[in-house]
KOLVEX-951900 format. One record per residue: residue in three letters; x, y, z of N, C-alpha, C, O in turn. Coordinates in nm, 2 decimals. Atoms other than C-alpha are relative to their C-alpha. Layout:
<recs>
- ALA;X;Y;Z;X;Y;Z;X;Y;Z;X;Y;Z
...
</recs>
This chain:
<recs>
- MET;0.08;-0.10;0.00;-0.01;0.00;0.00;0.11;0.10;0.00;0.22;0.07;0.04
- ILE;-0.08;-0.12;0.01;0.14;0.35;-0.06;-0.04;0.08;0.11;-0.15;0.08;0.16
- GLY;0.04;-0.07;-0.13;0.17;0.57;0.22;0.10;0.12;-0.01;0.15;0.15;-0.12
- TYR;-0.10;-0.11;-0.01;0.40;0.86;0.35;0.10;-0.02;0.11;0.06;-0.07;0.22
- GLU;-0.09;0.00;-0.11;0.72;0.88;0.54;0.04;0.15;0.02;0.09;0.22;-0.06
- ILE;-0.01;-0.16;-0.03;0.75;1.22;0.73;0.10;0.00;0.10;0.10;-0.07;0.20
- ALA;-0.11;-0.01;-0.09;1.07;1.33;0.89;-0.01;0.17;0.02;-0.01;0.26;-0.07
- ILE;-0.02;-0.15;-0.05;1.08;1.65;1.10;0.13;0.03;0.05;0.16;-0.04;0.15
- ASN;-0.14;-0.03;-0.05;1.42;1.79;1.16;0.08;-0.11;0.00;0.10;-0.16;-0.11
- ASP;-0.09;0.10;-0.01;1.65;1.53;1.27;-0.07;-0.11;0.08;0.01;-0.19;0.14
- GLN;0.08;0.10;-0.06;1.37;1.29;1.42;-0.01;-0.11;-0.07;-0.01;-0.10;-0.19
- SER;0.02;0.12;0.10;1.33;0.96;1.31;-0.15;0.01;-0.08;-0.25;0.07;-0.03
- PRO;0.14;-0.03;0.06;1.06;0.94;1.04;-0.12;-0.09;0.05;-0.09;-0.19;0.11
- VAL;0.11;0.07;-0.02;0.72;0.81;1.09;-0.05;-0.03;-0.15;-0.04;0.03;-0.26
- VAL;0.05;0.07;0.13;0.57;0.58;0.83;-0.17;0.00;0.03;-0.22;-0.05;0.13
- VAL;0.13;0.00;-0.02;0.20;0.63;0.78;-0.10;-0.05;-0.13;-0.06;-0.04;-0.24
- THR;0.09;0.05;0.12;-0.10;0.49;0.56;-0.12;-0.03;0.08;-0.12;-0.06;0.20
- SER;0.11;0.06;-0.05;-0.46;0.40;0.61;-0.09;-0.05;-0.12;-0.07;0.00;-0.23
- PRO;0.07;0.05;0.10;-0.71;0.21;0.39;-0.13;0.10;-0.04;-0.20;0.10;-0.13
- ASP;0.15;-0.11;0.02;-0.97;0.50;0.43;0.09;0.15;-0.03;0.09;0.20;-0.15
- VAL;-0.06;-0.12;0.05;-0.76;0.84;0.44;0.12;0.01;0.11;0.11;-0.01;0.23
- ALA;-0.10;-0.06;-0.07;-0.43;0.96;0.55;0.04;0.13;-0.04;0.03;0.17;-0.16
- SER;-0.01;-0.15;0.07;-0.32;1.33;0.55;0.11;0.04;0.10;0.13;0.00;0.21
- VAL;-0.12;-0.09;-0.06;-0.02;1.55;0.63;-0.05;0.12;-0.01;-0.09;0.16;-0.12
- MET;0.03;-0.16;0.01;-0.11;1.92;0.71;0.09;0.08;0.07;0.14;0.05;0.17
- VAL;-0.09;-0.10;-0.05;0.10;2.21;0.78;-0.09;0.11;0.02;-0.15;0.16;-0.08
- HIS;0.09;-0.11;-0.03;-0.09;2.47;0.96;0.09;0.13;0.03;0.19;0.14;0.10
- SER;-0.05;-0.14;-0.03;-0.01;2.84;0.95;-0.11;0.08;0.07;-0.21;0.11;0.02
- ASN;0.12;-0.05;-0.07;-0.21;3.01;1.21;0.05;0.12;0.08;0.14;0.08;0.15
- TYR;-0.09;-0.09;-0.05;-0.10;3.34;1.35;-0.07;0.00;0.19;-0.01;0.02;0.29
- SER;0.07;0.01;-0.14;-0.35;3.30;1.68;0.06;-0.11;0.09;0.10;-0.11;0.21
- PHE;-0.01;0.14;-0.07;-0.27;2.94;1.76;0.15;-0.05;-0.02;0.20;-0.14;0.04
- GLY;-0.13;0.05;0.03;0.08;2.90;1.62;0.02;-0.09;-0.14;-0.09;-0.11;-0.19
- ASP;-0.01;0.08;0.12;0.22;2.69;1.31;0.04;-0.12;0.07;0.12;-0.13;0.17
- SER;-0.01;0.14;-0.05;0.21;2.32;1.36;-0.02;-0.10;-0.13;-0.07;-0.06;-0.24
- VAL;0.02;0.11;0.10;0.23;1.99;1.16;-0.08;-0.11;0.06;-0.08;-0.14;0.18
- TYR;0.10;0.12;-0.05;-0.04;1.71;1.19;0.02;-0.09;-0.10;0.00;-0.06;-0.22
- VAL;0.00;0.11;0.07;0.01;1.38;1.04;-0.12;-0.10;0.06;-0.09;-0.15;0.18
- GLY;0.12;0.06;-0.04;-0.33;1.18;1.09;-0.06;-0.08;-0.11;-0.01;-0.09;-0.22
- GLY;0.08;0.08;0.11;-0.60;0.95;0.91;-0.13;-0.03;0.08;-0.15;0.00;0.20
- LEU;0.10;0.05;-0.05;-0.91;0.79;0.95;-0.01;-0.16;-0.06;0.03;-0.20;-0.17
- ASP;0.00;0.18;0.02;-0.98;0.39;0.96;-0.13;-0.04;0.08;-0.13;-0.05;0.20
- THR;0.16;0.06;-0.02;-1.35;0.28;0.99;-0.05;0.11;0.11;-0.09;0.22;0.07
- SER;0.05;-0.10;-0.09;-1.44;0.46;1.33;0.07;0.07;0.10;0.03;0.08;0.22
- ARG;-0.11;-0.04;-0.08;-1.16;0.61;1.47;0.08;0.11;-0.09;0.09;0.11;-0.21
- ARG;-0.09;-0.10;0.06;-0.92;0.91;1.41;0.13;-0.03;0.07;0.14;-0.04;0.19
- ILE;-0.14;0.05;-0.01;-0.55;0.82;1.41;0.09;0.12;0.01;0.10;0.20;-0.09
- VAL;-0.12;-0.12;0.04;-0.28;1.08;1.49;0.12;-0.07;0.03;0.13;-0.13;0.13
- TRP;-0.13;0.03;-0.01;0.08;1.00;1.44;0.10;0.12;0.06;0.19;0.10;0.14
- VAL;-0.07;-0.13;-0.04;0.23;1.36;1.48;-0.10;0.12;0.00;-0.18;0.14;-0.08
- ASP;0.09;-0.11;-0.02;0.07;1.68;1.62;0.10;0.09;0.07;0.11;0.09;0.19
- GLU;-0.10;-0.07;-0.07;0.36;1.92;1.68;0.01;0.15;-0.07;-0.02;0.18;-0.19
- LYS;-0.01;-0.14;0.03;0.43;2.29;1.70;0.14;0.03;-0.08;0.24;-0.03;-0.07
- LEU;-0.12;-0.01;0.07;0.66;2.43;1.47;0.07;0.16;0.03;0.01;0.26;0.08
- LYS;-0.10;-0.13;-0.01;0.94;2.71;1.47;0.06;0.02;-0.12;0.06;-0.06;-0.21
- VAL;-0.10;-0.07;0.11;1.15;2.93;1.23;0.09;-0.11;-0.01;0.15;-0.15;0.09
- GLY;-0.13;0.08;0.02;1.39;2.69;1.06;-0.01;-0.15;0.00;0.07;-0.23;-0.04
- ASP;0.02;0.15;0.00;1.24;2.36;1.12;-0.03;-0.06;-0.16;-0.08;0.00;-0.25
- ARG;-0.02;0.07;0.13;1.26;2.11;0.83;-0.10;-0.11;0.00;-0.10;-0.19;0.10
- ILE;0.09;0.11;0.03;0.97;1.87;0.70;0.04;-0.06;-0.10;0.06;0.01;-0.20
- ARG;-0.04;0.06;0.12;1.06;1.61;0.46;-0.12;-0.12;-0.01;-0.13;-0.21;0.07
- ILE;0.10;0.08;0.05;0.76;1.42;0.29;0.05;-0.10;-0.11;0.10;-0.06;-0.21
- LYS;-0.05;0.10;0.10;0.84;1.10;0.10;-0.12;-0.10;-0.04;-0.17;-0.15;0.06
- VAL;0.08;0.09;0.05;0.59;0.88;-0.11;0.06;-0.13;0.01;0.17;-0.14;-0.05
- VAL;-0.05;0.11;-0.02;0.66;0.52;0.01;-0.09;-0.11;-0.02;-0.22;-0.10;-0.03
- GLU;0.09;0.10;0.00;0.54;0.17;-0.03;0.01;-0.05;0.12;0.11;-0.10;0.16
- VAL;-0.01;0.04;-0.15;0.44;0.08;0.32;-0.05;-0.15;0.04;-0.16;-0.20;-0.01
- SER;0.05;0.12;-0.05;0.44;-0.27;0.50;-0.04;0.01;0.13;-0.11;-0.08;0.17
- ALA;0.03;-0.04;-0.15;0.40;-0.14;0.85;0.01;0.12;0.03;0.10;0.19;-0.02
- VAL;0.00;-0.16;-0.04;0.31;0.20;1.00;0.06;0.01;0.13;0.08;-0.09;0.20
- SER;-0.06;-0.07;-0.15;0.47;0.40;1.31;-0.12;-0.03;0.08;-0.24;-0.05;0.04
- PRO;0.11;-0.02;-0.11;0.29;0.38;1.64;-0.06;0.12;-0.01;-0.01;0.22;-0.06
- THR;0.09;-0.13;0.00;0.01;0.63;1.68;0.05;0.06;0.14;0.11;-0.01;0.22
- VAL;-0.01;-0.08;-0.14;0.03;0.89;1.97;-0.14;0.02;0.04;-0.16;0.05;0.16
- LYS;0.13;-0.01;-0.03;-0.34;0.90;1.96;-0.11;-0.06;-0.07;-0.10;-0.06;-0.19
- MET;0.12;0.05;0.09;-0.67;0.74;1.86;-0.13;0.06;0.08;-0.16;0.06;0.20
- ILE;0.13;-0.07;-0.04;-1.00;0.91;1.88;-0.13;-0.07;-0.05;-0.16;-0.05;-0.16
- TYR;0.12;0.08;0.03;-1.31;0.69;1.87;-0.11;0.06;-0.03;-0.13;0.15;0.05
- ASP;0.15;-0.04;0.04;-1.66;0.77;1.71;-0.09;-0.10;0.08;-0.13;-0.20;0.03
- ARG;0.07;0.05;-0.09;-1.85;0.68;2.01;-0.15;-0.06;-0.07;-0.20;-0.17;-0.06
- GLU;0.16;0.04;0.07;-2.21;0.69;1.80;0.02;-0.12;-0.09;-0.05;-0.21;-0.09
- GLU;-0.01;0.12;0.11;-2.06;0.48;1.52;0.01;-0.13;0.07;-0.06;-0.23;0.05
- LEU;0.00;0.13;-0.09;-1.94;0.22;1.76;-0.12;-0.05;0.06;-0.15;-0.17;0.05
- LYS;0.12;0.05;-0.05;-2.25;0.19;1.94;-0.10;-0.06;-0.10;-0.16;-0.16;-0.07
- ALA;0.09;0.03;0.10;-2.46;0.16;1.63;0.06;-0.15;-0.05;-0.01;-0.24;-0.07
- LYS;-0.06;0.11;0.05;-2.20;-0.12;1.52;-0.04;-0.11;0.10;-0.09;-0.22;0.06
- TYR;0.02;0.07;-0.09;-2.25;-0.28;1.85;-0.15;-0.04;0.01;-0.18;-0.16;0.04
- GLU;0.16;0.03;-0.01;-2.65;-0.25;1.84;-0.03;-0.10;-0.13;-0.12;-0.19;-0.12
- GLN;0.02;0.08;0.14;-2.63;-0.42;1.48;0.05;-0.13;0.02;0.00;-0.22;-0.04
- LEU;-0.07;0.10;-0.01;-2.41;-0.69;1.59;-0.08;-0.10;0.10;-0.10;-0.22;0.09
- LYS;0.09;0.09;-0.12;-2.62;-0.79;1.91;-0.13;-0.04;-0.07;-0.17;-0.15;-0.04
- ALA;0.11;0.04;0.05;-2.93;-0.78;1.70;0.02;-0.12;-0.09;-0.06;-0.22;-0.08
- GLU;-0.04;0.14;0.08;-2.78;-1.05;1.46;0.03;-0.10;0.07;-0.03;-0.20;0.03
- LEU;-0.01;0.10;-0.08;-2.65;-1.25;1.72;-0.12;-0.06;0.07;-0.14;-0.18;0.08
- GLU;0.12;0.03;-0.08;-2.99;-1.24;1.92;-0.08;-0.09;-0.09;-0.14;-0.20;-0.06
- ALA;0.09;0.09;0.10;-3.16;-1.35;1.57;0.04;-0.15;-0.02;-0.02;-0.25;-0.05
- LYS;-0.03;0.14;0.04;-2.95;-1.64;1.54;0.02;-0.09;0.12;0.07;-0.20;0.10
- GLY;0.03;0.07;-0.10;-3.00;-1.75;1.89;0.14;-0.01;0.07;0.15;-0.09;0.16
- LEU;-0.12;0.01;-0.06;-2.63;-1.70;1.99;0.03;0.08;0.15;0.13;0.06;0.23
- ILE;0.01;-0.08;-0.13;-2.71;-1.44;2.29;-0.12;0.00;0.03;-0.15;0.07;0.13
</recs>
């Protein structure tokens, strides 16, 4: 699968991809400061690999790569409503089959 290798300054690069959405965003915002965000979506969760403030002189390298494994995430945010809906659907299916 195609993904991204992102290196900030001299840090070890992170390797990211997702079957749904993977994104790299560099924010320039006078009020809240400049930052880089690397994240994605995977079914019912939002995945975050990088969420860092930037300063003058920082270097960001983005390389398109073939990905066999991704870097560990720093945060995952789940959509509780979607998870609840999937739970209710699965529960109904299992009850209809007499398994619960």
